[in-house]
C-alpha positions as CSV (number, residue, x, y, z in Angstrom):
1,M,-26.4,167.6,-119.8
2,A,-24.2,167.4,-122.9
3,K,-25.0,171.0,-123.9
4,F,-23.4,172.5,-120.8
5,H,-20.4,171.2,-118.8
6,T,-17.8,172.6,-116.5
7,M,-15.2,173.5,-119.1
8,Q,-17.7,175.2,-121.3
9,F,-18.9,177.2,-118.3
10,I,-15.3,178.3,-117.5
11,R,-14.7,179.2,-121.1
12,N,-17.9,181.3,-121.2
13,Q,-17.0,183.0,-118.0
14,R,-13.5,184.1,-119.2
15,K,-14.8,185.2,-122.6
16,P,-15.4,189.0,-122.7
17,L,-19.0,189.9,-123.5
18,P,-19.7,192.4,-126.3
19,P,-20.1,196.0,-125.1
20,V,-23.6,197.3,-124.8
21,K,-24.9,198.7,-128.1
22,P,-26.3,202.2,-127.9
23,A,-30.0,202.5,-128.3
24,N,-32.5,205.3,-128.4
25,L,-35.0,204.9,-125.5
26,T,-36.4,208.4,-125.8
27,G,-40.0,208.4,-124.4
28,K,-39.9,204.8,-123.3
29,T,-40.3,203.4,-119.8
30,V,-38.0,200.8,-118.4
31,I,-38.6,198.9,-115.1
32,I,-35.9,197.0,-113.3
33,T,-36.7,195.0,-110.2
34,G,-34.0,194.6,-107.6
35,A,-32.3,197.6,-109.0
36,N,-30.6,199.1,-106.0
37,T,-27.5,197.0,-106.2
38,G,-25.6,194.4,-108.3
39,L,-26.7,193.4,-111.8
40,G,-29.9,195.5,-111.6
41,F,-28.1,198.7,-110.7
42,E,-25.4,198.2,-113.3
43,A,-28.1,197.5,-115.9
44,A,-29.8,200.7,-114.8
45,K,-26.6,202.7,-115.5
46,H,-26.5,201.3,-119.1
47,F,-30.2,202.1,-119.6
48,A,-29.7,205.6,-118.2
49,G,-27.1,206.3,-120.9
50,M,-29.9,205.7,-123.5
51,Y,-32.1,208.4,-121.9
52,P,-35.4,206.6,-121.5
53,G,-38.4,208.8,-120.7
54,R,-38.7,207.0,-117.4
55,L,-36.4,204.6,-115.6
56,I,-38.1,202.9,-112.6
57,L,-36.0,201.3,-110.0
58,A,-38.2,198.8,-108.2
59,C,-36.7,198.1,-104.8
60,R,-37.7,196.7,-101.5
61,S,-36.0,199.2,-99.3
62,K,-36.8,202.9,-99.5
63,E,-33.5,203.9,-98.0
64,R,-31.4,201.8,-100.4
65,G,-33.6,202.6,-103.3
66,E,-33.2,206.4,-102.8
67,A,-29.5,206.0,-102.4
68,A,-29.4,204.1,-105.7
69,V,-31.4,206.8,-107.5
70,A,-29.0,209.4,-106.2
71,K,-25.9,207.3,-107.1
72,L,-27.3,206.8,-110.6
73,A,-27.7,210.5,-111.1
74,Q,-24.2,211.2,-109.8
75,E,-22.5,208.5,-112.0
76,T,-24.5,209.0,-115.2
77,G,-26.0,212.5,-115.1
78,Y,-29.5,210.9,-115.8
79,R,-32.1,212.5,-113.5
80,R,-35.4,210.9,-114.6
81,A,-34.9,207.7,-112.6
82,E,-37.4,207.2,-109.9
83,L,-37.9,204.7,-107.0
84,R,-41.0,202.6,-106.6
85,L,-41.2,200.3,-103.7
86,L,-41.7,196.6,-104.5
87,D,-41.3,193.7,-102.0
88,L,-41.8,190.4,-103.8
89,D,-42.2,188.7,-100.4
90,S,-45.5,190.4,-100.2
91,Y,-48.6,190.0,-102.4
92,A,-49.9,193.3,-101.2
93,S,-46.8,195.2,-102.2
94,T,-46.7,193.5,-105.6
95,T,-50.3,194.2,-106.5
96,R,-50.0,197.8,-105.2
97,F,-46.9,198.3,-107.3
98,V,-48.8,197.3,-110.5
99,A,-52.0,199.3,-109.5
100,D,-49.8,202.4,-109.1
101,L,-48.3,201.9,-112.5
102,E,-51.7,201.4,-114.1
103,R,-52.9,204.6,-112.6
104,E,-49.8,206.8,-113.2
105,E,-47.9,205.4,-116.2
106,A,-49.0,205.8,-119.8
107,R,-46.7,203.1,-121.0
108,I,-44.3,200.3,-120.0
109,D,-41.8,199.2,-122.7
110,I,-39.3,197.0,-120.9
111,V,-39.6,195.0,-117.6
112,V,-36.4,193.4,-116.3
113,A,-37.5,190.9,-113.6
114,N,-34.2,190.7,-111.8
115,A,-35.0,190.6,-108.1
116,A,-34.2,187.3,-106.4
117,V,-33.2,185.8,-103.1
118,H,-30.8,183.1,-102.2
119,P,-31.4,182.1,-98.5
120,S,-29.3,179.3,-97.0
121,S,-31.9,178.0,-94.6
122,Y,-35.6,177.2,-94.7
123,K,-38.0,180.1,-94.0
124,T,-41.5,180.9,-95.2
125,S,-43.1,184.1,-96.3
126,A,-46.2,185.5,-94.6
127,H,-48.2,183.7,-97.3
128,G,-46.8,180.3,-96.2
129,W,-44.5,179.6,-99.2
130,E,-40.8,178.9,-98.8
131,S,-39.2,182.3,-99.4
132,T,-37.1,181.4,-102.5
133,L,-40.2,180.0,-104.2
134,Q,-42.2,183.0,-103.1
135,V,-39.9,185.7,-104.4
136,N,-38.1,184.0,-107.3
137,H,-41.2,182.4,-108.8
138,I,-44.6,183.0,-107.4
139,S,-44.5,186.8,-106.9
140,T,-42.4,187.3,-110.0
141,A,-45.1,185.4,-111.9
142,L,-47.8,187.6,-110.3
143,L,-45.9,190.8,-111.3
144,C,-45.4,189.7,-114.9
145,I,-49.0,188.6,-115.4
146,L,-50.5,191.7,-113.8
147,L,-48.4,193.9,-116.1
148,V,-49.8,192.2,-119.3
149,P,-52.7,194.6,-119.9
150,L,-50.5,197.7,-119.6
151,L,-47.8,196.1,-121.8
152,N,-50.5,195.3,-124.4
153,K,-51.9,198.8,-124.2
154,T,-48.4,200.2,-124.8
155,A,-48.0,198.0,-127.9
156,Q,-51.3,199.2,-129.3
157,A,-50.9,202.9,-128.5
158,F,-47.2,203.3,-129.5
159,L,-46.8,200.6,-132.1
160,V,-43.9,199.0,-130.2
161,V,-42.9,195.5,-129.0
162,P,-42.9,195.5,-125.2
163,R,-40.7,193.0,-123.5
164,I,-40.5,191.1,-120.2
165,V,-37.0,189.8,-119.4
166,I,-36.9,187.2,-116.6
167,I,-33.4,186.7,-115.2
168,S,-32.7,183.0,-114.9
169,S,-29.3,181.3,-114.7
170,E,-27.1,178.7,-116.3
171,M,-27.5,176.9,-113.0
172,H,-30.9,175.7,-114.3
173,F,-28.8,173.2,-116.3
174,F,-28.0,171.5,-113.0
175,A,-31.6,171.4,-111.7
176,T,-34.4,168.9,-112.2
177,V,-37.8,168.0,-110.8
178,E,-37.3,164.5,-109.5
179,D,-39.7,161.6,-110.2
180,K,-40.8,161.5,-106.6
181,V,-41.9,165.2,-106.9
182,R,-43.6,164.8,-110.2
183,A,-45.6,161.9,-108.7
184,Q,-47.2,164.2,-106.2
185,P,-50.5,165.8,-107.0
186,R,-49.3,169.4,-106.2
187,L,-45.9,170.3,-107.5
188,L,-45.6,173.8,-105.8
189,E,-46.8,172.6,-102.4
190,T,-44.3,169.7,-102.5
191,L,-41.4,172.0,-103.6
192,S,-42.3,174.4,-100.8
193,S,-42.6,171.8,-98.1
194,Q,-40.1,171.6,-95.2
195,E,-39.7,167.9,-95.9
196,Y,-38.5,168.6,-99.4
197,C,-36.4,171.6,-98.4
198,T,-33.7,169.8,-96.4
199,P,-30.7,171.7,-95.2
200,K,-28.6,170.1,-98.0
201,H,-31.1,171.1,-100.6
202,M,-31.3,174.7,-99.3
203,A,-27.5,175.0,-99.3
204,Q,-26.8,173.4,-102.7
205,D,-29.9,173.1,-105.0
206,R,-32.6,175.6,-104.0
207,Y,-31.5,178.6,-106.0
208,N,-30.8,176.4,-109.1
209,L,-34.3,175.0,-108.8
210,S,-35.8,178.5,-108.6
211,K,-34.0,179.4,-111.8
212,L,-35.3,176.3,-113.5
213,L,-38.8,177.5,-112.6
214,N,-38.0,180.9,-114.1
215,V,-37.2,179.2,-117.4
216,F,-40.3,177.1,-117.3
217,F,-42.5,180.1,-116.5
218,A,-41.1,182.3,-119.2
219,R,-41.6,179.6,-121.8
220,A,-45.1,178.9,-120.6
221,M,-46.1,182.6,-120.4
222,Q,-45.0,183.2,-124.0
223,A,-46.8,180.1,-125.1
224,H,-50.0,181.2,-123.5
225,L,-49.7,184.7,-124.9
226,G,-49.3,183.2,-128.3
227,L,-47.4,184.3,-131.4
228,S,-50.0,186.9,-132.2
229,S,-49.4,188.8,-129.0
230,P,-47.1,191.9,-129.3
231,I,-45.4,191.1,-126.0
232,V,-42.0,189.3,-126.0
233,V,-41.2,187.2,-122.9
234,H,-37.5,186.2,-122.8
235,N,-35.3,184.8,-120.1
236,T,-31.5,185.3,-119.9
237,A,-28.6,184.0,-117.8
238,P,-26.0,186.6,-116.8
239,G,-23.4,184.0,-115.8
240,F,-21.5,183.8,-112.5
241,C,-20.9,187.3,-111.4
242,Y,-19.8,189.2,-108.3
243,S,-23.0,189.6,-106.4
244,E,-24.5,190.3,-103.0
245,L,-27.1,187.6,-103.7
246,R,-24.9,185.1,-101.9
247,R,-24.5,187.1,-98.8
248,E,-26.8,184.8,-96.7
249,L,-24.8,181.6,-97.5
250,P,-23.2,179.7,-94.6
251,R,-19.5,180.3,-94.0
252,G,-18.2,177.2,-95.8
253,A,-20.3,177.8,-98.9
254,K,-19.5,181.5,-98.9
255,A,-15.7,180.8,-98.7
256,F,-16.1,178.4,-101.7
257,T,-18.0,180.9,-103.8
258,Q,-15.5,183.7,-102.9
259,M,-12.7,181.5,-104.3
260,A,-14.8,180.8,-107.4
261,E,-15.4,184.5,-107.8
262,F,-11.7,185.2,-107.7
263,F,-11.0,182.7,-110.5
264,V,-13.9,182.9,-112.9
265,A,-16.6,185.5,-111.9
266,R,-17.6,188.2,-114.3
267,S,-17.6,191.7,-113.0
268,T,-21.1,192.9,-112.1
269,E,-21.0,195.4,-115.0
270,M,-20.0,192.6,-117.4
271,G,-22.9,190.5,-116.3
272,S,-25.3,193.4,-116.5
273,R,-24.6,193.5,-120.3
274,T,-26.6,190.3,-120.7
275,L,-29.7,192.0,-119.1
276,V,-29.5,194.9,-121.5
277,W,-28.8,192.7,-124.5
278,A,-31.8,190.6,-123.6
279,S,-34.0,193.7,-123.3
280,L,-33.0,195.3,-126.6
281,E,-31.7,192.7,-129.0
282,G,-33.9,191.6,-131.9
283,G,-37.7,191.8,-132.1
284,P,-40.6,189.4,-132.2
285,E,-38.3,186.5,-133.1
286,M,-37.0,186.6,-129.5
287,K,-40.4,185.4,-128.2
288,G,-40.1,182.5,-125.7
289,T,-36.3,182.2,-126.2
290,F,-33.5,181.8,-123.7
291,S,-30.1,183.6,-123.9
292,S,-26.7,183.1,-122.3
293,S,-23.6,185.2,-122.8
294,C,-25.5,187.6,-125.1
295,Q,-26.6,185.0,-127.5
296,V,-29.7,182.9,-127.9
297,A,-29.1,179.4,-126.6
298,E,-31.0,176.1,-125.9
299,E,-32.4,175.5,-122.5
300,S,-31.4,172.4,-120.5
301,D,-32.1,168.9,-121.7
302,F,-34.6,168.5,-118.8
303,V,-36.5,171.6,-119.9
304,L,-36.8,170.3,-123.4
305,S,-37.6,166.7,-122.4
306,K,-41.1,165.1,-122.3
307,E,-40.9,165.2,-118.5
308,G,-39.8,168.8,-118.5
309,Q,-42.7,169.8,-120.8
310,E,-45.1,168.1,-118.4
311,V,-43.6,170.0,-115.5
312,E,-43.9,173.2,-117.4
313,G,-47.6,172.7,-118.1
314,R,-48.4,171.7,-114.5
315,L,-46.3,174.6,-113.1
316,W,-48.3,177.1,-115.2
317,E,-51.6,175.7,-114.2
318,E,-50.8,175.5,-110.5
319,T,-49.3,179.0,-110.5
320,I,-52.5,180.4,-112.0
321,V,-54.6,178.6,-109.4
322,V,-52.4,180.1,-106.6
323,L,-52.4,183.6,-108.1
324,D,-56.2,183.5,-108.8
325,K,-56.6,183.5,-105.0
326,V,-54.3,186.5,-104.7
327,S,-55.8,188.9,-107.2
328,P,-59.2,189.1,-108.8
329,Q,-57.5,190.4,-111.9
330,I,-55.6,187.2,-112.7
331,R,-58.4,185.1,-114.1
332,P,-59.7,187.9,-116.5
333,I,-56.2,188.6,-117.7
334,V,-55.6,184.9,-118.4
335,I,-58.9,184.6,-120.3
336,E,-58.3,187.7,-122.4
337,Y,-54.5,187.6,-123.0
338,L,-53.1,184.2,-121.9
339,S,-55.3,181.6,-123.5
340,A,-53.3,180.6,-126.5
341,G,-51.5,177.2,-126.8
342,R,-47.8,176.3,-126.8
343,V,-45.7,178.2,-129.2
């Protein structure tokens, strides 16, 4: 853990991030999940100032999504934003979202996979997975993989470098997959089980673990796309920001985080700069990289360890097995686009 410690975290938090660089997004299509509030909405405001051809706010709630579109127009003057409903707790919603895009959109240039949950107690989705695992990893993976054909089509038709940005966190530095879990035949099922998800784990470690899985997935997806693919997969950490994400925390934990927010949290706008930077900075050299505080950085020691590499490989294979049962498109996409080796 030498690369990341408490004092470094505090210094990073207090250091102003560079302002967003203007970019020309004319004619391009940007998607942001979880865009009705927080980092997603603030990132949408920055993108709106670059006048993309389409700015799609992917939100779970129609009412809150429509309010976000209206607020975006009022605050920026940009009127080409549109709401598309996406509930990552539902496979049907996720697959329908992508099917609608394939039918109605000519191109997708940037996907910011920002939506996440941070429940404080154990609950499962309709599909039987613990809800943090369902939303933050499994359905996010489903979304990203299903979008690959349209992203590839965009690259070929418009000679651009499409990008998927998965929002992770510096908290992945404090997460690991324990020996006892790695010893089990099925990682995902073990990580989803009520036996593993103790009240202490849900309160302290669950979100961190989900962000570790985001890092593993982004690396694995890029590796399986290969360097010859035009698609960039990048994951970024926005830092500790004011956020509604922690609204479900129990009273004691919420009081602690509110105190931490007072002393070290970035504003939501400041944190959103990392999402925009990760979406626009550089080109193909960003493939498979991780960034923090608007600069490329190394992932945690565990991610880069032999044990971490083994977890990454198993996580990818198990995720594909799960998703193959969800959508008949998954296996053909994997065969055509995601059959390269590690970068």
